[in-house]
VOBA-1610 file (N, C-alpha, C; in pm, whole numbers, padded with zeros to 5 digits, always signed):
BEGIN
Unk-04172-08460-08375Unk-04226-08464-08217Unk-04120-08447-08174Unk-04014-08529-08125Unk-03955-08551-07996Unk-03871-08426-08044Unk-03826-08383-08140Unk-03753-08298-08158Unk-03806-08126-08104Unk-03935-08111-08182Unk-04028-08014-08132Unk-03988-08025-07960Unk-04005-08116-07931Unk-04042-08080-07784Unk-03893-08012-07708Unk-03803-08105-07751Unk-03679-08078-07693Unk-03634-07945-07698Unk-03657-07873-07811Unk-03626-07747-07826Unk-03697-07665-07770Unk-03839-07689-07720Unk-03901-07595-07609Unk-03915-07615-07520Unk-03887-07728-07486Unk-03799-07712-07318Unk-03637-07607-07318Unk-03581-07639-07449Unk-03442-07586-07413Unk-03466-07425-07417Unk-03594-07318-07481Unk-03578-07216-07478Unk-03670-07165-07376Unk-03739-07284-07278Unk-03795-07213-07159Unk-03680-07237-07050Unk-03576-07292-07049Unk-03500-07320-06981Unk-03409-07183-06967Unk-03360-07157-07080Unk-03297-06988-07154Unk-03356-06872-07092Unk-03509-06888-07110Unk-03553-06768-07067Unk-03578-06757-06915Unk-03590-06867-06828Unk-03572-06859-06663Unk-03433-06820-06675Unk-03323-06886-06700Unk-03144-06858-06647Unk-03178-06662-06691Unk-03180-06609-06821Unk-03182-06487-06793Unk-03241-06416-06720Unk-03392-06475-06630Unk-03403-06333-06550Unk-03376-06398-06412Unk-03282-06450-06426Unk-03271-06520-06242Unk-03135-06452-06239Unk-03071-06428-06375Unk-02922-06329-06397Unk-02963-06210-06350Unk-03025-06141-06407Unk-03114-06008-06434Unk-03133-06016-06295Unk-03180-06072-06200Unk-03236-06067-06039Unk-03153-06049-05983Unk-03040-06157-05977Unk-02877-06139-05921Unk-02792-06007-05929Unk-02787-05954-06090Unk-02701-05845-06132Unk-02793-05680-06024Unk-02932-05714-06019Unk-03013-05598-05978Unk-02981-05608-05839Unk-03007-05750-05791Unk-02965-05748-05651Unk-02805-05691-05581Unk-02698-05737-05695Unk-02600-05694-05645Unk-02550-05585-05619Unk-02633-05489-05757Unk-02616-05346-05785Unk-02665-05249-05624Unk-02808-05320-05582Unk-02893-05261-05506Unk-02806-05282-05417Unk-02731-05352-05330Unk-02652-05430-05262Unk-02499-05348-05263Unk-02451-05283-05365Unk-02328-05208-05427Unk-02395-05079-05350Unk-02515-05006-05440Unk-02528-04877-05373Unk-02556-04853-05236Unk-02575-04982-05183Unk-02666-04955-05051Unk-02536-04935-04938Unk-02392-04987-04969Unk-02278-05007-04891Unk-02202-04844-04927Unk-02274-04810-05037Unk-02200-04668-05056Unk-02205-04588-04994Unk-02379-04585-05022Unk-02490-04492-04938Unk-02445-04474-04781Unk-02412-04607-04724Unk-02368-04615-04607Unk-02209-04563-04533Unk-02157-04607-04616Unk-02010-04547-04586Unk-02035-04428-04645Unk-02100-04342-04711Unk-02052-04215-04699Unk-02148-04114-04593Unk-02251-04177-04541Unk-02324-04131-04459Unk-02358-04199-04295Unk-02182-04215-04272Unk-02164-04284-04175Unk-02170-04230-04032Unk-02231-04254-03947Unk-02234-04146-03856Unk-02267-04251-03720Unk-02243-04139-03595Unk-02208-04187-03512Unk-02238-04164-03387Unk-02322-04217-03292Unk-02422-04146-03194Unk-02344-04192-03057Unk-02312-04029-02963Unk-02271-04069-02850Unk-02382-04028-02768Unk-02384-04047-02609Unk-02423-04005-02503Unk-02426-03911-02449Unk-02473-03827-02373Unk-02414-03693-02345Unk-02279-03719-02243Unk-02301-03844-02131Unk-02195-03840-02078Unk-02093-03878-02176Unk-02077-03944-02254Unk-01992-03998-02324Unk-01921-03839-02396Unk-01974-03753-02435Unk-01951-03614-02488Unk-01885-03533-02387Unk-01957-03539-02285Unk-01874-03454-02187Unk-01730-03544-02134Unk-01740-03669-02137Unk-01584-03687-02084Unk-01522-03700-02146Unk-01495-03668-02319Unk-01407-03618-02419Unk-01375-03483-02454Unk-01474-03409-02373Unk-01514-03266-02393Unk-01519-03250-02540Unk-01584-03282-02600Unk-01662-03269-02780Unk-01669-03148-02767Unk-01618-03036-02883Unk-01633-02936-02918Unk-01705-02875-03014Unk-01798-02778-03067Unk-01853-02767-03202Unk-01762-02645-03237Unk-01769-02638-03403Unk-01738-02490-03416Unk-01779-02500-03592Unk-01732-02370-03666Unk-01752-02383-03776Unk-01638-02338-03867Unk-01649-02317-04005Unk-01516-02358-04061Unk-01459-02194-04066Unk-01378-02101-04050Unk-01314-01990-04066Unk-01207-01977-04178Unk-01228-01864-04236Unk-01142-01811-04295Unk-00998-01780-04244Unk-00889-01825-04312Unk-00762-01799-04234Unk-00642-01774-04312Unk-00568-01702-04312Unk-00441-01660-04408Unk-00362-01766-04348Unk-00338-01860-04463Unk-00276-01991-04441Unk-00175-02027-04573Unk-00224-01996-04669Unk-00154-02015-04780Unk-00019-01904-04845Unk-00074-01797-04815Unk-00020-01654-04848Unk+00087-01648-04754Unk+00137-01683-04670Unk+00212-01633-04577Unk+00375-01765-04550Unk+00479-01661-04517Unk+00619-01764-04550Unk+00654-01763-04381Unk+00680-01897-04375Unk+00726-01907-04224Unk+00905-01893-04233Unk+00949-01826-04157Unk+01045-01791-04122Unk+01084-01802-03923Unk+01243-01832-03931Unk+01232-01858-03782Unk+01360-01742-03713Unk+01382-01673-03614Unk+01471-01586-03550Unk+01443-01570-03357Unk+01565-01480-03375Unk+01523-01464-03228Unk+01500-01277-03187Unk+01474-01271-03045Unk+01413-01122-03034Unk+01574-01069-03005Unk+01564-00933-03049Unk+01702-00882-03002Unk+01718-00748-02971Unk+01811-00663-02920Unk+01773-00539-02813Unk+01919-00478-02886Unk+01885-00358-02952Unk+02012-00318-02993Unk+02076-00237-02904Unk+02214-00241-02905Unk+02343-00190-02814Unk+02292-00090-02754Unk+02214-00002-02786Unk+02209+00151-02761Unk+02103+00146-02654Unk+02061+00021-02631Unk+01926+00018-02546Unk+01981-00090-02469Unk+02087-00093-02396Unk+02143-00192-02296Unk+02267-00137-02284Unk+02295-00129-02120Unk+02409-00128-02063Unk+02448-00186-01963Unk+02621-00118-01934Unk+02666-00174-01849Unk+02769-00085-01710Unk+02694-00066-01640Unk+02738+00045-01541Unk+02810+00013-01465Unk+02945+00078-01487Unk+03082+00076-01422Unk+03112+00224-01326Unk+03235+00235-01252Unk+03308+00372-01226Unk+03446+00353-01273Unk+03463+00466-01297Unk+03615+00536-01358Unk+03730+00449-01220Unk+03707+00489-01072Unk+03801+00500-00948Unk+03699+00416-00833Unk+03727+00293-00776Unk+03700+00203-00721Unk+03679+00285-00599Unk+03552+00242-00468Unk+03530+00255-00375Unk+03419+00155-00258Unk+03440+00194-00189Unk+03324+00108-00072Unk+03163+00154-00110Unk+03093+00038-00134Unk+02928+00079-00108Unk+02881+00152-00021Unk+02803+00208-00006Unk+02759+00282+00046Unk+02587+00258+00080Unk+02554+00303-00024Unk+02371+00283-00062Unk+02374+00224-00181Unk+02230+00102-00204Unk+02197+00076-00312Unk+01993+00114-00303Unk+01970+00189-00394Unk+01913+00219-00421Unk+01770+00160-00504Unk+01811+00050-00585Unk+01723-00016-00703Unk+01703-00133-00654Unk+01630-00237-00704Unk+01658-00354-00756Unk+01594-00427-00853Unk+01675-00543-00845Unk+01649-00608-00983Unk+01508-00657-01050Unk+01519-00611-01207Unk+01358-00609-01238Unk+01266-00448-01214Unk+01347-00384-01139Unk+01293-00283-01164Unk+01318-00167-01260Unk+01244-00084-01322Unk+01221+00021-01423Unk+01291+00137-01317Unk+01392+00195-01421Unk+01447+00371-01403Unk+01458+00413-01503Unk+01483+00531-01474Unk+01501+00673-01586Unk+01604+00710-01594Unk+01673+00747-01664Unk+01788+00807-01708Unk+01819+00903-01583Unk+01938+00895-01556Unk+02014+00980-01492Unk+01959+00950-01302Unk+01912+00826-01305Unk+01885+00862-01188Unk+01940+00772-01079Unk+01972+00781-00958Unk+02107+00721-00903Unk+02067+00583-00832Unk+02158+00489-00881Unk+02117+00390-00845Unk+02201+00317-00728Unk+02356+00410-00709Unk+02419+00341-00574Unk+02494+00481-00535Unk+02559+00470-00445Unk+02686+00560-00355Unk+02783+00504-00343Unk+02880+00529-00399Unk+03020+00477-00379Unk+03117+00588-00293Unk+03195+00540-00130Unk+03251+00649-00051Unk+03372+00625-00139Unk+03474+00703-00131Unk+03575+00689-00193Unk+03685+00825-00193Unk+03794+00815-00119Unk+03887+00955-00075Unk+03917+01042-00185Unk+03931+00937-00298Unk+04022+01005-00406Unk+03934+01138-00481Unk+03832+01106-00452Unk+03692+01180-00504Unk+03700+01325-00404Unk+03752+01305-00290Unk+03764+01472-00224Unk+03856+01486-00249Unk+03988+01471-00286Unk+04086+01489-00288Unk+04080+01599-00459Unk+03993+01496-00521Unk+04001+01566-00649Unk+03913+01710-00651Unk+03860+01682-00568Unk+03762+01840-00581Unk+03815+01926-00487Unk+03917+01892-00380Unk+04007+02002-00324Unk+04104+02020-00441Unk+04155+01943-00503Unk+04248+02017-00630Unk+04182+02140-00743Unk+04045+02072-00727Unk+03955+02178-00863Unk+03956+02320-00765Unk+03920+02332-00629Unk+03911+02429-00527Unk+04039+02510-00506Unk+04128+02426-00524Unk+04251+02538-00486Unk+04321+02565-00646Unk+04308+02505-00733Unk+04307+02564-00900Unk+04252+02672-00938Unk+04117+02665-00876Unk+04010+02794-00900Unk+04092+02917-00837Unk+04117+02908-00660Unk+04172+03023-00658Unk+04303+03039-00689Unk+04426+02941-00709Unk+04525+03023-00802Unk+04506+03065-00930Unk+04398+03047-00976Unk+04340+03080-01085Unk+04305+03269-01082Unk+04243+03263-00998Unk+04221+03392-00950Unk+04309+03524-00965Unk+04432+03439-00904Unk+04529+03526-00886Unk+04629+03517-01013Unk+04623+03449-01074Unk+04708+03450-01169Unk+04658+03512-01290Unk+04528+03492-01304Unk+04461+03638-01398Unk+04463+03783-01361Unk+04473+03776-01262Unk+04485+03945-01198Unk+04618+03974-01236Unk+04707+03868-01220Unk+04886+03869-01193Unk+04896+03934-01361Unk+04856+03803-01477Unk+04887+03856-01594Unk+04856+03990-01655Unk+04713+04032-01612Unk+04678+04154-01640Unk+04798+04247-01584Unk+04792+04253-01446Unk+04887+04343-01405Unk+05024+04353-01513Unk+05079+04264-01566Unk+05235+04250-01647Unk+05200+04271-01789Unk+05093+04250-01834Unk+05025+04312-01953Unk+05027+04454-01959Unk+04987+04536-01872Unk+05023+04647-01872Unk+05126+04689-01850Unk+05226+04666-01776Unk+05365+04649-01776Unk+05442+04641-01858Unk+05386+04527-01971Unk+05491+04533-02080Unk+05410+04603-02187Unk+05277+04646-02187Unk+05230+04756-02242Unk+05326+04885-02229Unk+05352+04925-02127Unk+05422+05057-02103Unk+05608+05015-02110Unk+05660+04939-02158Unk+05798+04916-02154Unk+05875+04853-02043Unk+05744+04853-01934Unk+05838+04874-01806Unk+05860+04767-01729Unk+05847+04636-01760Unk+05877+04485-01767Unk+05941+04441-01838Unk+06047+04333-01794Unk+06109+04264-01946Unk+06036+04180-01986Unk+05996+04138-02090Unk+05921+04013-02243Unk+05937+03895-02146Unk+06024+03842-02098Unk+06009+03715-02027Unk+05930+03708-01912Unk+05940+03817-01824Unk+05818+03835-01710Unk+05652+03801-01753Unk+05610+03892-01889Unk+05506+03872-01928Unk+05478+03760-01949Unk+05572+03658-02045Unk+05548+03539-02096Unk+05517+03451-01959Unk+05588+03459-01861Unk+05579+03362-01770Unk+05445+03349-01715Unk+05433+03474-01657Unk+05290+03512-01591Unk+05146+03466-01701Unk+05183+03469-01828Unk+05073+03422-01968Unk+05070+03276-01929Unk+05200+03210-01935Unk+05227+03066-01952Unk+05143+02995-01800Unk+05167+03046-01694Unk+05144+03016-01589Unk+04990+02999-01554Unk+04916+03134-01623Unk+04806+03129-01662Unk+04709+03004-01735Unk+04801+02988-01826Unk+04710+02918-01906Unk+04749+02774-01876Unk+04848+02751-01820Unk+04858+02608-01731Unk+04749+02582-01634Unk+04720+02709-01559Unk+04564+02682-01470Unk+04498+02646-01550Unk+04445+02729-01641Unk+04303+02726-01684Unk+04282+02606-01781Unk+04411+02504-01777Unk+04387+02377-01879Unk+04378+02283-01721Unk+04425+02318-01621Unk+04418+02243-01533Unk+04252+02219-01482Unk+04204+02317-01474Unk+04055+02376-01449Unk+03974+02295-01538Unk+04010+02305-01642Unk+03869+02223-01726Unk+03930+02056-01759Unk+04051+02011-01686Unk+04073+01890-01658Unk+04017+01820-01553Unk+04007+01884-01421Unk+03955+01891-01342Unk+03821+01867-01328Unk+03770+01955-01365Unk+03643+01964-01438Unk+03558+01886-01502Unk+03643+01811-01583Unk+03596+01671-01694Unk+03580+01570-01550Unk+03686+01543-01459Unk+03740+01411-01437Unk+03594+01414-01322Unk+03562+01546-01268Unk+03471+01526-01174Unk+03317+01531-01217Unk+03299+01557-01361Unk+03149+01508-01457Unk+03137+01374-01442Unk+03239+01335-01490Unk+03251+01183-01533Unk+03199+01133-01368Unk+03272+01171-01265Unk+03220+01078-01125Unk+03072+01141-01060Unk+03028+01198-01174Unk+02913+01287-01122Unk+02847+01382-01057Unk+03030+01461-01052Unk+02994+01589-00962Unk+02993+01714-01043Unk+02946+01821-01065Unk+02894+01929-01092Unk+02994+02047-01059Unk+03075+02046-01128Unk+03192+02142-01062Unk+03165+02284-01060Unk+03035+02373-01157Unk+02976+02482-01102Unk+02946+02502-00995Unk+02873+02398-00938Unk+02811+02418-00822Unk+02881+02363-00715Unk+03054+02343-00724Unk+03135+02293-00605Unk+03180+02440-00519Unk+03170+02432-00383Unk+03223+02509-00295Unk+03346+02400-00213Unk+03362+02478-00111Unk+03448+02453+00012Unk+03335+02430+00135Unk+03222+02489+00104Unk+03116+02429+00179Unk+03023+02294+00151Unk+03035+02233+00012Unk+02985+02176-00051Unk+03019+02050-00105Unk+03124+01973-00033Unk+03212+01900-00095Unk+03137+01773-00057Unk+03137+01706-00169Unk+03110+01524-00151Unk+03206+01468-00140Unk+03177+01358-00037Unk+03227+01253-00026Unk+03204+01125-00059Unk+03069+01102-00157Unk+03063+00991-00184Unk+03033+01028-00357Unk+03052+00893-00431Unk+03009+00874-00598Unk+02894+00815-00602Unk+02800+00939-00689Unk+02652+00863-00713Unk+02661+00798-00835Unk+02617+00663-00850Unk+02637+00593-00981Unk+02521+00625-01058Unk+02499+00660-01150Unk+02357+00724-01210Unk+02349+00618-01345Unk+02190+00636-01399Unk+02153+00544-01499Unk+02183+00595-01607Unk+02251+00512-01731Unk+02288+00611-01825Unk+02188+00577-01949Unk+02076+00501-01935Unk+01991+00467-02003Unk+01834+00433-01910Unk+01720+00507-01967Unk+01623+00449-01902Unk+01596+00285-01946Unk+01533+00206-01847Unk+01523+00045-01845Unk+01528-00016-01734Unk+01530-00142-01783Unk+01474-00218-01615Unk+01617-00253-01580Unk+01632-00269-01462Unk+01756-00310-01351Unk+01785-00485-01425Unk+01847-00538-01495Unk+01875-00695-01499Unk+01924-00797-01428Unk+02068-00726-01359Unk+02180-00752-01276Unk+02207-00619-01191Unk+02233-00662-01039Unk+02301-00590-00959Unk+02437-00671-00878Unk+02527-00629-00906Unk+02656-00679-00843Unk+02759-00575-00760Unk+02671-00551-00642Unk+02718-00502-00547Unk+02641-00588-00402Unk+02688-00575-00296Unk+02592-00604-00193Unk+02703-00439-00085Unk+02603-00432+00010Unk+02650-00305+00101Unk+02789-00330+00196Unk+02864-00258+00145Unk+02996-00207+00226Unk+03141-00301+00179Unk+03122-00357+00022Unk+03189-00408-00047Unk+03291-00333-00145Unk+03363-00351-00150Unk+03436-00266-00221Unk+03432-00288-00367Unk+03420-00201-00446Unk+03375-00206-00572Unk+03488-00147-00683Unk+03518-00241-00753Unk+03637-00246-00819Unk+03600-00179-00949Unk+03727-00037-00975Unk+03738+00016-01100Unk+03693-00071-01227Unk+03618+00065-01282Unk+03559-00071-01458Unk+03511-00177-01428Unk+03486-00258-01302Unk+03403-00361-01311Unk+03231-00322-01342Unk+03180-00421-01419Unk+03005-00372-01390Unk+02969-00422-01258Unk+02893-00329-01231Unk+02814-00281-01103Unk+02652-00318-01159Unk+02599-00311-01237Unk+02462-00270-01320Unk+02471-00301-01452Unk+02351-00371-01463Unk+02281-00405-01614Unk+02181-00348-01607Unk+02158-00294-01784Unk+02030-00202-01783Unk+01995-00257-01942Unk+01864-00313-01934Unk+01780-00345-02075Unk+01667-00282-02067Unk+01646-00224-02175Unk+01532-00137-02216Unk+01430-00235-02367Unk+01386-00330-02280Unk+01299-00393-02333Unk+01206-00335-02480Unk+01160-00204-02463Unk+01062-00145-02507Unk+01096-00100-02642Unk+01238-00187-02658Unk+01279-00124-02808Unk+01357-00280-02870Unk+01292-00412-02841Unk+01344-00518-02892Unk+01263-00538-03068Unk+01337-00596-03114Unk+01307-00607-03243Unk+01334-00750-03319Unk+01294-00796-03400Unk+01328-00936-03415Unk+01442-00934-03566Unk+01526-01050-03520Unk+01628-01094-03601Unk+01569-01210-03657Unk+01492-01225-03787Unk+01465-01321-03878Unk+01621-01366-04003Unk+01569-01506-04004Unk+01673-01554-04067Unk+01625-01631-04194Unk+01643-01542-04359Unk+01569-01616-04437Unk+01661-01632-04558Unk+01651-01742-04598Unk+01716-01822-04662Unk+01737-01812-04820Unk+01815-01814-04902Unk+01839-01783-05027Unk+01743-01760-05135Unk+01632-01877-05117Unk+01551-01932-05215Unk+01394-01842-05212Unk+01410-01770-05054Unk+01331-01698-05024Unk+01319-01554-05033Unk+01458-01485-04997Unk+01461-01325-05023Unk+01384-01255-05075Unk+01377-01313-05210Unk+01285-01235-05310Unk+01139-01193-05301Unk+01114-01280-05172Unk+00939-01244-05159Unk+00968-01170-04988Unk+01081-01078-04982Unk+01062-01018-04871Unk+01071-00841-04900Unk+01003-00805-04865Unk+01034-00619-04877Unk+01010-00501-04773Unk+01075-00476-04737Unk+01086-00350-04643Unk+00951-00302-04619Unk+00861-00316-04501Unk+00734-00249-04478Unk+00624-00371-04478Unk+00689-00493-04522Unk+00577-00614-04484Unk+00554-00603-04359Unk+00441-00663-04323Unk+00366-00731-04180Unk+00392-00825-04125Unk+00449-00896-04051Unk+00476-00982-03996Unk+00376-01005-03866Unk+00368-01159-03789Unk+00319-01233-03660Unk+00417-01296-03652Unk+00442-01287-03500Unk+00552-01383-03477Unk+00502-01436-03333Unk+00536-01526-03252Unk+00487-01592-03162Unk+00603-01658-03122Unk+00660-01710-02973Unk+00760-01777-02923Unk+00735-01919-02934Unk+00877-01951-02982Unk+00843-02081-03058Unk+00790-02219-02953Unk+00791-02188-02854Unk+00743-02243-02750Unk+00542-02241-02719Unk+00521-02144-02767Unk+00415-02114-02753Unk+00306-02059-02883Unk+00317-02109-02997Unk+00210-02057-03095Unk+00121-02010-03054Unk+00040-01993-02964Unk-00109-01981-02969Unk-00134-01801-02960Unk-00031-01765-02854Unk+00026-01626-02865Unk+00087-01555-03001Unk+00050-01446-03098Unk+00096-01415-03172Unk+00128-01226-03154Unk+00193-01150-03172Unk+00234-01043-03186Unk+00254-00980-03312Unk+00244-00855-03337Unk+00232-00820-03486Unk+00390-00736-03478Unk+00448-00755-03653Unk+00634-00618-03649Unk+00550-00645-03784Unk+00651-00527-03861Unk+00692-00467-03964Unk+00846-00454-03971Unk+00894-00547-04105Unk+01018-00566-04150Unk+01034-00389-04184Unk+01151-00351-04136Unk+01221-00228-04102Unk+01331-00219-04240Unk+01453-00290-04195Unk+01606-00360-04294Unk+01621-00484-04342Unk+01672-00504-04418Unk+01723-00624-04464Unk+01872-00563-04464Unk+01936-00714-04465Unk+02127-00723-04438Unk+02128-00727-04598Unk+02245-00685-04612Unk+02276-00681-04778Unk+02421-00789-04779Unk+02420-00877-04714Unk+02558-00988-04736Unk+02478-01090-04642Unk+02551-01225-04678Unk+02492-01368-04610Unk+02561-01353-04450Unk+02475-01439-04414Unk+02566-01500-04246Unk+02674-01544-04288Unk+02754-01601-04221Unk+02905-01671-04191Unk+02850-01818-04231Unk+02900-01830-04310Unk+02894-02015-04338Unk+02763-01989-04404Unk+02672-01926-04386Unk+02489-01954-04451Unk+02465-01884-04552Unk+02375-01937-04630Unk+02293-01876-04741Unk+02170-01822-04680Unk+02198-01739-04593Unk+02101-01666-04562Unk+02094-01506-04515Unk+02014-01420-04510Unk+02037-01276-04489Unk+01964-01297-04343Unk+01990-01152-04287Unk+01874-01127-04140Unk+01782-01032-04195Unk+01696-01043-04132Unk+01572-00928-04160Unk+01534-00860-04045Unk+01542-00764-04025Unk+01474-00692-03894Unk+01323-00635-03909Unk+01306-00671-03825Unk+01159-00614-03768Unk+01120-00558-03637Unk+01038-00424-03671Unk+01004-00389-03547Unk+00864-00399-03500Unk+00866-00439-03346Unk+00774-00497-03294Unk+00637-00363-03237Unk+00539-00400-03305Unk+00420-00259-03316Unk+00352-00271-03198Unk+00349-00334-03119Unk+00287-00358-02953Unk+00392-00333-02819Unk+00350-00315-02720Unk+00451-00333-02608Unk+00396-00485-02542Unk+00492-00537-02532Unk+00421-00642-02420Unk+00562-00673-02366Unk+00530-00748-02195Unk+00609-00802-02124Unk+00662-00969-02149Unk+00564-00986-02239Unk+00569-01196-02254Unk+00704-01206-02349Unk+00770-01126-02383Unk+00865-01104-02478Unk+01012-01049-02414Unk+01139-01157-02452Unk+01256-01155-02340Unk+01346-01111-02466Unk+01493-01064-02452Unk+01578-01076-02557Unk+01634-01204-02546Unk+01693-01263-02642Unk+01735-01400-02673Unk+01660-01517-02717Unk+01483-01461-02686Unk+01397-01567-02694Unk+01396-01610-02824Unk+01386-01745-02901Unk+01351-01788-03029Unk+01182-01754-03076Unk+01150-01754-03208Unk+00992-01719-03210Unk+01000-01713-03344Unk+00894-01779-03418Unk+00872-01818-03537Unk+00773-01718-03575Unk+00800-01673-03679Unk+00744-01567-03773Unk+00667-01616-03929Unk+00558-01492-03925Unk+00513-01536-04027Unk+00494-01431-04112Unk+00566-01383-04251Unk+00544-01298-04332Unk+00449-01306-04413Unk+00330-01167-04440Unk+00234-01186-04515Unk+00259-01116-04646Unk+00260-01237-04751Unk+00290-01228-04823Unk+00146-01119-04958Unk+00062-01196-04934Unk-00075-01137-04965Unk-00155-01167-04885Unk-00291-01096-04909Unk-00444-01129-04794Unk-00547-01254-04854Unk-00470-01305-04907Unk-00589-01416-04981Unk-00592-01510-04863Unk-00722-01569-04852Unk-00786-01617-04736Unk-00865-01768-04805Unk-00881-01853-04712Unk-00918-02004-04729Unk-01023-02044-04637Unk-01084-02137-04630Unk-01172-02192-04542Unk-01082-02288-04449Unk-01075-02280-04349Unk-01012-02371-04238Unk-01053-02427-04125Unk-00998-02525-04064Unk-01081-02575-03944Unk-00954-02588-03850Unk-00949-02572-03751Unk-00838-02667-03625Unk-00801-02775-03666Unk-00649-02802-03664Unk-00612-02898-03736Unk-00677-03024-03660Unk-00717-03039-03520Unk-00725-03147-03454Unk-00887-03185-03489Unk-00931-03089-03570Unk-01081-03147-03640Unk-01093-03276-03748Unk-00944-03240-03814Unk-00929-03347-03922Unk-00876-03477-03850Unk-00920-03591-03887Unk-00863-03702-03899Unk-00838-03801-03996Unk-00751-03908-04034Unk-00737-03967-04090Unk-00736-04124-04083Unk-00800-04194-04197Unk-00862-04327-04197Unk-00777-04393-04341Unk-00649-04426-04323Unk-00559-04484-04411Unk-00539-04380-04491Unk-00555-04357-04619Unk-00491-04191-04672Unk-00603-04150-04688Unk-00699-04095-04592Unk-00811-04047-04661Unk-00817-03958-04542Unk-00929-03818-04547Unk-00931-03756-04419Unk-01044-03724-04424Unk-01126-03704-04306Unk-01233-03701-04256Unk-01267-03614-04163Unk-01372-03525-04159Unk-01418-03460-04056Unk-01560-03495-03989Unk-01609-03480-03866Unk-01757-03507-03822Unk-01827-03361-03817Unk-01971-03414-03855Unk-02082-03271-03840Unk-02186-03315-03796Unk-02238-03218-03700Unk-02353-03266-03673Unk-02482-03288-03705Unk-02564-03424-03762Unk-02692-03422-03796Unk-02835-03430-03736Unk-02772-03403-03562Unk-02916-03440-03512Unk-02874-03462-03332Unk-02950-03459-03245Unk-02896-03426-03120Unk-02762-03557-03057Unk-02677-03509-03040Unk-02563-03635-03033Unk-02484-03739-03170Unk-02580-03696-03284Unk-02565-03752-03389Unk-02454-03705-03479Unk-02382-03755-03523Unk-02239-03714-03590Unk-02243-03795-03703Unk-02220-03729-03837Unk-02184-03761-03976Unk-02041-03750-03999Unk-01927-03847-04074Unk-01813-03845-04132Unk-01873-03774-04263Unk-01746-03704-04272Unk-01770-03642-04375Unk-01636-03640-04468Unk-01569-03676-04574Unk-01474-03681-04643Unk-01433-03542-04669Unk-01257-03508-04694Unk-01248-03395-04714Unk-01126-03388-04798Unk-01075-03269-04836Unk-00934-03273-04868Unk-00872-03149-04794Unk-00729-03174-04797Unk-00699-03041-04686Unk-00558-02985-04799Unk-00528-02920-04709Unk-00440-02802-04764Unk-00332-02747-04674Unk-00255-02646-04694Unk-00184-02587-04616Unk-00201-02595-04487Unk-00112-02597-04361Unk-00141-02579-04240Unk-00091-02488-04185Unk-00101-02417-04089Unk-00035-02333-04009Unk-00088-02232-03907Unk-00052-02202-03809Unk-00094-02134-03717Unk-00209-02181-03668Unk-00198-02339-03633Unk-00280-02449-03563Unk-00434-02485-03638Unk-00425-02443-03773Unk-00566-02485-03866Unk-00505-02530-04007Unk-00577-02592-04060Unk-00576-02612-04189Unk-00683-02615-04256Unk-00603-02588-04438Unk-00736-02588-04500Unk-00828-02705-04558Unk-00927-02667-04548Unk-01026-02813-04580Unk-01075-02786-04684Unk-01102-02867-04778Unk-01221-02861-04889Unk-01306-03021-04899Unk-01420-02971-04907Unk-01513-03047-04857Unk-01555-03175-05002Unk-01511-03285-05011Unk-01582-03397-05068Unk-01738-03412-05074Unk-01742-03463-04936Unk-01885-03495-04957Unk-02016-03401-04906Unk-02118-03390-04949Unk-02211-03291-04902Unk-02204-03288-04746Unk-02238-03158-04692Unk-02283-03105-04576Unk-02418-03079-04535Unk-02447-03154-04468Unk-02619-03118-04400Unk-02600-02963-04381Unk-02726-02861-04413Unk-02750-02769-04393Unk-02723-02726-04247Unk-02649-02621-04203Unk-02672-02575-04074Unk-02578-02695-03966Unk-02514-02773-04046Unk-02482-02870-03949Unk-02333-02832-03863Unk-02295-02779-03790Unk-02206-02786-03697Unk-02079-02883-03683Unk-01944-02850-03723Unk-01828-02942-03736Unk-01790-02941-03621Unk-01742-03064-03571Unk-01681-03121-03431Unk-01524-03041-03429Unk-01463-02985-03359Unk-01379-02892-03373Unk-01267-02974-03241Unk-01267-03057-03146Unk-01240-03122-03060Unk-01333-03246-03014Unk-01223-03325-03045Unk-01298-03516-03006Unk-01325-03574-03127Unk-01269-03522-03234Unk-01303-03595-03357Unk-01229-03713-03359Unk-01124-03789-03306Unk-01066-03880-03315Unk-01149-03984-03231Unk-01225-03961-03146Unk-01283-04061-03029Unk-01413-04101-03156Unk-01451-03994-03207Unk-01578-04041-03326Unk-01507-04137-03386Unk-01386-04089-03472Unk-01337-04215-03593Unk-01333-04350-03514Unk-01280-04355-03392Unk-01224-04467-03344Unk-01359-04594-03267Unk-01460-04473-03269Unk-01594-04529-03210Unk-01674-04599-03365Unk-01647-04511-03489Unk-01733-04586-03611Unk-01628-04692-03648Unk-01477-04695-03641Unk-01420-04781-03739Unk-01371-04907-03598Unk-01420-04897-03470Unk-01412-05007-03368Unk-01227-05023-03354Unk-01132-04890-03377Unk-01007-04923-03371Unk-00897-04985-03477Unk-01003-05011-03598Unk-00951-05082-03730Unk-00919-05001-03842Unk-00797-04951-03855Unk-00783-04901-03954Unk-00732-04742-03954Unk-00795-04689-03859Unk-00717-04538-03822Unk-00594-04516-03813Unk-00567-04406-03818Unk-00416-04361-03809Unk-00447-04226-03746
//
């Protein structure tokens, strides 16, 4: 009898214990699910004043060409035929300066005038030689007729021929010298002898430097003006050996100033060097700029991106993505001033944007916080654990 009672008591206690364990397990599982749900749907609420203070901005996912571009560096260069250093063959005193630095001039425009006594003498020599040449031509014809009739000596005829040839050669020489000084000998006469040398622009372009002052003596062969034509700027980009096979003539490029990547310009590859640069396993790739812009200058360093193909990917501005430990998050709106944290994976970054692949489900019609996400994360974590 006593044994039966003991067995019944033990069985009762066992049933009660199992029920309690099941209840505790169920409670623990519920708590775990609740915690997971809370972590997944973590939200932050800000007031209108807070949103204004942090300049919080909303946006949407965009399709960006991020994973199909090759980033290369280089600088802007100007071909030698589109830059000029202007000098004169003979010195003189500066009489006039007609241009200013930064001014655009057309080819042939008079930049300044130089007074020089040698140019006056050169014109005088040309006119005197012309007058002598006229006499020698007539004398030669007369001696030729006499020679044909065997009236004069052959030596006399040859002498007149020689003097004529010397005068003709001197005329062409003086004419060429005058042309180099900007004087057209064909229009020269005793009534229009020029006392000044006109310095003309050899190319069209912008006046870069003026190395003259009024009344100063300008030395022969000294650089008096520098002119550059930025309309013909091109890119010299350095491509390393491992990427050379990706580059082809005709590929489209976007480039920007290395200090301002927010403004980009289009270009196209037109030539690829066939040898490595000195002491480098890299070649120069040349690209023509497809638009006229005054914001780029010779020697400016640039960042360029070669379009390998046209694949697009969903992306957000890089500052829209925040880190908490090794995880990446964005914030989306779920109501007025309510922002939900969403876990994401990230990919390539370029042009200020980053590829984003969403892990957690995003509420329908939710907009993304593209500026101010860091402040939301700080509020959510209260400064613990965020990076």
